[in-house]
KOLVEX-734993 format. One record per residue (C-alpha): z, x, y; residue in three letters. Coordinates in steps of 0.05 Angstrom, whole numbers, padded with zeros to 5 digits, always signed. Each point is the difference from the previous one (the first is absolute). Last residue first. Layout:
ZXYAla
...
END
This chain:
-01046-00542-00281Arg
+00024-00052-00050Arg
+00055+00044-00030Phe
+00037+00005+00066Leu
-00003-00075+00009Asn
+00035-00010-00067Arg
+00056+00046+00021Ile
+00010-00037+00065Arg
+00003-00067-00036Arg
+00052+00024-00049Val
+00044+00026+00057Leu
-00003-00067+00035Ser
+00017-00036-00064Lys
+00062+00044-00008Leu
+00031-00022+00066Gly
-00043-00045+00044Ser
-00071-00027+00001Glu
-00039-00046+00046Lys
+00011+00027+00070Arg
+00014+00072-00018His
-00063+00004-00043Val
-00043-00036+00051Gln
+00023+00045+00056Glu
-00018+00063-00039His
-00068-00028-00021Asp
-00016-00018+00072Arg
+00021+00069+00023Gln
-00041+00035-00053Ala
-00063-00039+00016Pro
-00028-00039-00059Lys
-00053+00019-00048Pro
-00033-00055-00042Arg
+00024+00001-00071Ser
+00048-00056+00014Asp
+00065+00006-00038His
+00024-00052-00049Arg
+00076+00005-00014Gly
+00019-00067+00028Arg
-00061-00034-00026Pro
+00015+00027-00069Ser
-00052+00043-00035Val
+00016+00066+00036Asp
+00029+00037-00059Val
-00063+00003-00040Ala
-00036+00030+00058Gly
+00047+00059+00001Ala
-00009+00009-00074Arg
-00074+00002+00009Gly
+00005+00048+00058Glu
+00043+00047-00041Arg
-00050-00003-00058Thr
+00012-00034-00066Gly
-00045-00059+00014Pro
-00056+00017+00047Glu
+00004-00014+00074Pro
-00061-00030+00034Thr
-00018+00046+00057Ala
+00014-00025+00070Ala
-00060+00002+00044Ala
+00002+00043+00062Asp
-00025-00031+00065Gly
+00069-00012+00029Asp
+00021+00072-00010Arg
+00047+00022-00055Arg
+00054+00048+00026Arg
+00050-00058+00004Asn
+00063+00042+00011Arg
+00003+00073+00017Gly
-00036+00065-00015Gly
+00011+00015-00072Arg
-00039-00018-00062Arg
+00038+00008-00065Arg
-00035+00034-00056Arg
-00004-00046-00060Lys
+00037+00007-00065Lys
-00014-00052-00051Lys
+00065-00033-00020Ala
+00025+00002-00071Asp
+00035-00063-00021Gly
+00075-00010+00007Gly
-00005-00062+00042Ala
-00050-00032-00047Pro
-00073-00001+00021Pro
-00027-00056+00044Ala
-00058-00036-00031Gly
+00028-00068+00012Glu
+00042-00006+00062Ala
+00075+00010+00000Val
+00038-00058+00029Pro
+00029+00003+00071Gly
+00044+00038+00050Ala
+00037+00048-00045Gly
+00066+00028+00029Ala
+00042-00041-00047Val
-00034+00030-00061Ala
+00009+00070+00027Val
+00074-00010+00010Asp
+00007-00028-00070Ala
-00036+00059-00030Gln
+00047+00046+00037Glu
+00061-00035-00027Gly
-00026+00006-00071Ala
-00011+00075+00006Pro
-00073+00021-00003Lys
-00029+00041-00056Asp
-00019-00061-00041Ala
-00042-00023+00058Asp
-00042+00062-00008Arg
-00006+00052+00054Arg
-00064+00035+00014Pro
+00004+00075+00016Arg
-00026+00023+00067Arg
-00015+00074+00003Gly
+00043+00058+00022Gly
+00005+00032-00068Glu
+00075-00014-00005Gly
-00011-00075+00006Asp
+00001-00034+00067Arg
+00062-00036+00021Arg
+00031-00069-00002Glu
+00060-00015+00043Gly
-00020-00069+00022Arg
-00033-00041-00054Gly
-00071+00010-00025Ala
-00051-00053+00015Gly
-00023-00055-00045Ser
+00027-00070-00010Glu
-00019-00022+00070Gly
-00070+00023-00011Ser
-00030+00061+00033Arg
+00006+00049-00057Gly
+00004+00075+00009Gly
-00001+00038+00066Arg
+00053+00049-00020Gly
+00060+00029+00036Gly
+00004+00063+00041Ser
-00060+00022+00039Arg
-00038+00059-00028Gly
+00017+00073+00010Gly
+00020+00018-00071Ala
+00072+00010+00022Ser
+00005-00074+00016Ser
-00003-00028+00069Arg
+00056-00038+00036Gly
+00036-00067+00002Gly
+00039+00013-00062Ala
+00018-00073-00008Gly
-00069-00028-00009Ser
-00033-00034+00058Arg
+00001-00076+00006Gly
+00048-00047-00034Arg
-00053-00045-00031Gly
-00014+00050-00054Asp
-00046+00058+00003Arg
-00050+00023-00052Gly
+00013+00025-00069Gly
-00003+00075+00009Gly
+00066+00027-00023Glu
+00060+00023+00040Arg
+00052+00037-00041Gln
+00064-00039-00006Pro
+00058+00019+00046Arg
+00057+00030-00039Pro
+00057-00047-00018Pro
+00060-00002+00049Arg
+00064+00020-00036Asp
+00011+00065+00038His
-00018-00028+00068Ala
+00046-00059-00013Ala
+00056+00046-00021Ser
-00008+00043+00062Asp
+00000-00062+00044Ala
+00061-00028-00036Asp
+00036+00067+00010Ala
-00018+00002+00074Asp
+00025-00072+00008Asp
+00065+00018-00035Glu
+00009+00059+00047Glu
-00009-00047+00058Thr
-00065-00008+00037Pro
-00002+00003+00077Gln
-00019-00060+00043Gly
+00071-00013+00023Pro
+00044+00060-00018Leu
+00023+00007-00071Ser
+00073-00004-00018Glu
+00026+00061-00035Arg
+00047-00002-00058Pro
+00053+00055+00004Pro
-00021+00069-00022Pro
+00019+00025-00069Thr
+00030+00068+00003Pro
-00044+00061-00013Met
+00030+00044-00053Val
+00016+00070+00024Leu
+00072-00018+00017Trp
+00013-00019-00073Ala
-00012+00072-00020Pro
+00062+00019+00042Asp
-00020+00058+00045Ile
+00051+00055+00005Asp
+00015+00023+00071Gly
+00000+00071+00026Arg
+00049+00020+00054Pro
-00031+00033+00062Ile
+00014+00074+00003Ser
+00030+00025+00065Gln
-00018+00039+00062Gly
-00037-00056+00037Ile
-00061+00044+00009Tyr
+00002+00033-00069Ala
+00006-00068-00033Glu
-00060-00026+00040Ile
-00042+00062-00016Asp
+00015-00006-00074Pro
-00018-00076+00000Leu
-00068+00006+00034Ser
-00037+00015-00066Ile
+00025-00067-00026Ala
-00052-00035+00043Tyr
-00059-00014-00046Thr
+00035+00005-00067Glu
+00051-00051+00021Cys
+00066+00016+00035Ala
+00029-00068+00018Phe
+00057+00002+00049Ser
+00062-00043+00010Ile
+00043+00010+00062Ala
+00065-00041+00001Asp
+00044-00015+00059Gly
+00068+00010+00032Glu
+00016-00017+00072Ala
+00028+00053+00047Gly
-00047-00009+00058Leu
-00062-00010-00042Arg
+00004+00003-00076Ala
-00072-00025-00008Thr
-00061+00014+00043Arg
+00018+00074-00005Gly
-00029-00001-00070Ile
-00069+00000+00031Arg
+00014+00052+00053His
+00027+00049-00051Val
-00060-00011-00046Tyr
-00047+00009+00059Asp
+00028+00069+00012Glu
-00018+00020-00071Ala
-00073-00015+00013Asp
-00042-00028-00057Gln
+00042-00063-00003Pro
+00019-00025-00069Leu
-00036-00065-00013Asp
+00037-00065-00015Phe
+00055+00033+00041Asn
+00052-00055-00001Ile
+00051-00007+00056Val
+00058-00046-00015His
+00057-00035+00037Ser
-00031-00007+00070Val
+00060-00028+00038Ala
-00025+00013+00070Pro
-00072+00015+00019Ile
-00002+00057+00051His
-00072+00025-00001Leu
-00008+00072+00022Gly
-00046+00026-00054Arg
-00020-00027-00067Ala
-00039-00060+00024Ala
-00067+00037+00010Val
+00017+00035-00066Asp
-00035-00056-00038Thr
+00035-00065-00011Ala
+00018-00056-00048Val
+00056-00040+00032Val
+00047-00041-00044Leu
+00048-00058+00009Asp
-00032-00036+00058Ile
+00035-00055+00040Glu
+00061+00045+00006Gly
+00000+00003+00076Ala
-00016+00074+00000Gln
-00059-00013-00046Phe
-00024-00058+00043Arg
+00003+00043+00062Arg
-00036+00056-00035Leu
-00056-00047-00023Leu
-00008-00029+00070Ser
-00006+00070+00030Glu
-00051+00021-00052Arg
-00040-00064+00011Lys
-00003+00013+00074Lys
-00023+00071-00012Gln
-00056-00016-00048Pro
+00010+00023-00072Val
-00051+00053-00023Asp
+00048+00057+00016Gly
+00049-00025-00051Ser
+00055-00051-00010Leu
-00007-00052-00054Ala
+00048-00058-00008Gly
+00040-00028-00058Val
+00039-00062-00020Arg
-00001+00010-00075Tyr
-00026-00054-00047Gly
-00034+00042-00054Tyr
-00070-00010+00029Arg
+00027+00021+00068Lys
+00022+00066-00032Leu
-00068+00013-00030Trp
-00035-00017+00066Glu
+00043+00050+00038Thr
-00014+00052-00053Val
-00075-00007+00010Arg
+00003+00000+00077Glu
+00044+00062+00002Val
-00046+00031-00052Trp
-00058-00003+00048His
+00041+00028+00057Arg
+00016+00064-00038Thr
+00064+00040-00010Asn
+00047-00056-00020Ile
+00071-00012+00023Phe
+00040-00061-00023Ile
+00053-00023+00049Ile
+00058-00042-00024Gly
+00044-00059+00016Arg
+00034-00039-00056Glu
-00016+00044-00059Val
+00035-00028-00061Asn
-00001+00068-00035Asn
-00027-00028-00066Ala
-00050-00047+00034Lys
-00029+00052+00046Leu
+00002+00050-00057Leu
-00041-00047-00044Asn
-00054-00012+00052Leu
-00006+00074+00017Leu
-00003+00023-00072Leu
-00055-00050-00016Ala
-00042+00024+00058Lys
+00015+00074-00012Lys
-00025+00001-00071Glu
-00074+00011+00016Asp
+00017+00063+00039Ser
+00043+00028-00056Ala
+00075-00004+00010Pro
+00047+00057+00017Phe
+00062-00029+00034Tyr
+00038+00029+00059Val
+00070-00016+00024Ile
+00036+00005+00067Gln
+00065-00032+00022Arg
+00000+00008+00075Val
+00067+00009+00035Arg
+00021+00073-00011Asp
-00062+00035-00023Ala
-00053-00020+00051Thr
+00035+00009+00067Val
+00044+00059-00014Asn
-00060+00034-00032Asp
-00040-00006+00064Thr
+00046+00042+00044Glu
+00015-00025+00070Val
-00031+00051+00045Lys
+00004+00024+00073Leu
-00052+00046+00032Glu
+00012+00013+00074Val
-00064-00005+00040Pro
-00027+00059+00040Ser
-00030-00044+00056Asn
-00051-00043-00034Met
-00076+00000-00003His
-00019+00059-00044Glu
+00069+00010-00031Tyr
+00003-00071-00026Ala
-00073-00002-00024Leu
+00009+00066-00038Glu
+00065-00025-00030Arg
-00036-00062-00027Val
-00056+00044-00028Arg
+00050+00045-00035His
+00038-00058-00031Ser
+00061-00031+00031Leu
+00006-00057-00049Thr
+00021-00072+00008Ala
-00018+00006+00073Ser
+00031-00009+00068Tyr
-00023+00030+00066Leu
+00037-00008+00066Leu
-00030+00033+00061Gly
+00031+00001+00069Gln
-00040+00005+00064Arg
-00006+00046+00060Arg
-00002+00066-00038Glu
-00054-00028-00046Arg
-00047-00010+00058Glu
-00018-00072+00015Pro
-00041-00036-00052Leu
-00075+00005-00007Arg
+00000+00055-00053Arg
+00048-00042-00041Met
-00048-00059-00005Ile
-00060+00039-00025Tyr
+00045+00039-00048Arg
+00025-00065-00030Ile
-00072-00027-00005Asp
-00021+00063-00037Lys
+00060-00007-00047Ile
-00016-00071-00017Phe
-00033+00015-00067Gly
+00044-00047-00042Leu
+00035+00057-00037Asp
+00011+00040+00063Phe
+00033-00058+00036Met
+00041-00012-00063Arg
+00031+00068+00009Asp
+00022-00019+00070Ala
+00037-00062-00024Glu
+00024-00016+00070Asp
-00025+00038+00060Ile
+00043-00012+00062Val
-00020+00022+00070Leu
+00050-00006+00056Val
-00012+00008+00075Glu
-00069-00032+00005Ile
-00018-00014+00073Gly
-00069+00033+00000Arg
-00022-00037-00063Phe
-00038-00058+00031Asp
-00016-00067-00033Val
-00054-00053+00011Ala
-00050+00052+00025Gly
-00052-00019-00052Gln
+00004+00070-00031Lys
+00075-00007-00005Tyr
-00004-00069-00031Tyr
-00047+00025-00054Asp
+00043+00062-00011Ile
+00061-00045-00013Leu
-00039-00043-00049Arg
-00017+00061-00043Gly
+00068+00035+00004Pro
+00045-00058-00023Thr
+00048-00024+00054Ala
+00070-00009+00026Ile
+00002+00001+00076Leu
+00067+00004+00036Val
+00008-00013+00074Asp
-00051-00055+00013Ile
-00040-00031+00057Gly
-00038-00066+00003Lys
-00065+00036-00015Glu
+00026+00020-00068Leu
+00014-00072-00019Val
-00070-00021+00021Ala
-00029+00056-00043Arg
+00035-00026-00062Gln
-00029-00070+00012Lys
-00069+00028+00014Asp
-00006+00039-00065Tyr
+00021-00056-00046Asp
+00022+00029-00066Thr
-00027+00049-00052Gly
+00020+00062+00037Gly
+00068+00018+00028Tyr
+00036-00002+00067Ala
+00072-00023+00008Leu
+00038-00006+00065Ala
+00073+00008+00020Met
+00031-00011+00069Arg
+00068+00032+00011Leu
+00054-00047+00026Gly
+00052+00037-00041Thr
+00035-00060-00032Asn
-00049-00014-00056Arg
-00015+00074-00011Gly
+00026+00003-00072Ile
-00032-00065-00021Asn
-00066+00007+00037Met
-00007+00072-00025Ala
+00012-00021-00072Asp
-00056-00051+00005Lys
-00047+00050+00033His
+00014+00051-00055Ile
-00017-00052-00053Gln
-00065-00019+00034Ile
-00020+00073+00006Ala
+00016+00011-00074Leu
-00044-00059-00020Glu
-00057+00023+00044Arg
-00002+00068-00032Thr
+00005+00073+00024Pro
+00053-00011+00053Ala
+00002+00030+00070Leu
+00057-00014+00048Val
-00013+00012+00075Leu
+00052+00000+00054Ala
-00007-00008+00075Arg
-00055-00052-00002Pro
-00039-00016+00064Asp
+00024-00061+00039Gly
+00006+00034+00067Thr
-00039+00065-00002Arg
+00034+00061-00028Arg
-00014+00066+00036Glu
+00071+00003+00027Thr
+00030+00000-00070Leu
+00051-00055-00013Ala
+00072+00012+00017Glu
+00049+00015-00056Arg
+00058-00037-00032Thr
-00032-00064-00027Leu
-00065+00032-00023Leu
+00036+00058-00034Arg
+00049-00046-00037Gln
-00057-00046-00022Phe
-00037+00058-00032Thr
+00060+00030-00036Ala
+00021-00068-00027Val
-00072-00015-00022Leu
-00007+00068-00034Phe
+00061-00008-00044Ala
-00008-00075-00013Gly
-00069+00013-00030Thr
+00031+00057-00040Lys
+00046-00048-00036Gly
-00004+00024-00072Thr
-00053-00050-00024Gly
-00056+00050+00001Thr
+00019+00069-00025Gln
+00022+00051+00051Ala
-00026+00063+00033Gln
+00012+00006+00075Gly
-00039+00040+00051Ala
+00041-00003+00064Val
-00016+00018+00072Asp
+00064+00010+00041Val
+00019-00051+00053Gly
+00074+00006-00012Lys
+00000-00069-00033Leu
-00050+00027-00051Ala
+00046+00057-00022Glu
+00063-00042-00012Pro
-00044-00058-00027Leu
-00034+00040-00055Thr
+00054+00011-00054Leu
+00041-00063+00010Ala
-00063-00042+00001Gln
-00028+00034-00062Ile
+00066-00010-00037Pro
+00007-00073+00019Thr
+00041-00015+00062Cys
+00057-00050+00008Arg
+00003-00061+00045Thr
-00067-00035-00012Phe
+00007-00076-00008Gly
-00057-00020+00046Thr
+00050-00024+00053Ala
+00035+00067-00006Glu
-00064+00038+00012Leu
-00018-00044+00059Gly
+00069+00010+00030Ser
-00009+00075-00005Leu
-00067-00002+00035Leu
+00028-00041+00057Asp
+00060+00046+00006Pro
-00044+00063+00005His
+00020+00048-00055Leu
+00049+00057+00004Asp
+00004+00009-00075Phe
+00064-00017-00037Ser
-00018-00074+00006Ala
-00057+00011-00048Phe
+00052+00016-00053Phe
-00002+00061-00045Val
+00039-00009-00065Asp
-00066-00002-00038Thr
-00037-00059-00029Leu
-00037-00008-00066Pro
+00018-00074-00002Gln
+00044-00034-00052Gln
-00019-00072-00014Met
END
């Protein structure tokens, strides 16, 4: 694959032999445009502010200049043994890890000791490496300041300061940390400063001139990066059409390895779940993902174990992931610079790639600024109506313990076909205990009636009061056949003479409260009259098994007797009878 290389060879510079051998072993023999532009000045010891898009080789540019200075010059006299001589600052953990990897490859033969410091990993392990002594420290600002305040690292021996992705430092709010670090370094005349950024905006220039020694500004124009090797196209779907359009374009373009950029973390999770549902090997990369999981995901993506990464702009800067064929802006970025950084994930080091963008009604307002920034109009794409139709997902196997879609449909159908619960009517209770509602009616009384006491009487479960709040008797003809059978089975004995039919009207009597067996030993039991509740209760207890002694018994004795002699439905029947005998 053709590389964007110049005719300038690294061997044409007066580099240290160990450094040159490391470059050749890594496969670097000719310079990229940013390397050929900045190395002549940087190797002289001049401060450099370089503008270049990510993926153009600027990491190699500042590493070569840094290693050359450390190999050919004596350390500062103020440096303590083991303190770093060069400091490389990166805005994100992923970028710091990538820089450290490149430094280990290029400096493999130099004998220089490299160290990496960034948040989200074991604090003590990184500190132990620092205490052993290092020459080059690659770090993120926050973790570096922590080590400095703890005395684990000292800045007095720093000879070279590198700030990579300076504009990103501002975006992420690290500029105060950067100034904190730079004010504790040796004087600018005694050290070299190398600053690289995708844009040399006013604020980046202000930082450079404030803490660097009159840096030379060198630029690789942006339009040469985006126009020549990235095929760009923009579609104009509605917000609710982007999901179907994304799925169909992934299939139509046969995307083998792509990054999908989204502006919010919430939608990163949603789109990731969509893609998994359609069988894609996909991972999510956002600020909510723990550091170890991020590193694992990137390794799997680079190894080809994952086809797609759905990410916020946290992954848009500084990551060198080879062979990314497609970048899809599910949401157009609100900052034109972020657009350049996003599409820079593809077409790296001479490769070609595709950048597909969706300009919906929410983010289309950013498109004019993006086109003005890159200096060209992005070609418009026509949307095939078939692309707006959601494809059919593959069948999904349910997880253990979770219902399938068929189960959900059956449950909905069962709920739809289930007959309404019959209104509870006052006909007494059956042998199954309390009525199904288990609560009180809107009229304030207890649910369920206190109708007949015989085995044939008693309303079935699920009966309710009538609309007026009173108890309405229920005739046998009103009962379903199955319910009548249940009641008949629950009966304990024959019906005594004088007992009214099950559906007869029951005389209402105020229920006495206050516990079981309120009648004292000296009280005489009144003779029940036919047609009353007590009469019906007496009619039931004609069998020896169902006879209940009128004398009061202690609650505990009664409780033990019930559980000893009765079980199942008979036990419930006996409890209900005892309640009515208070």
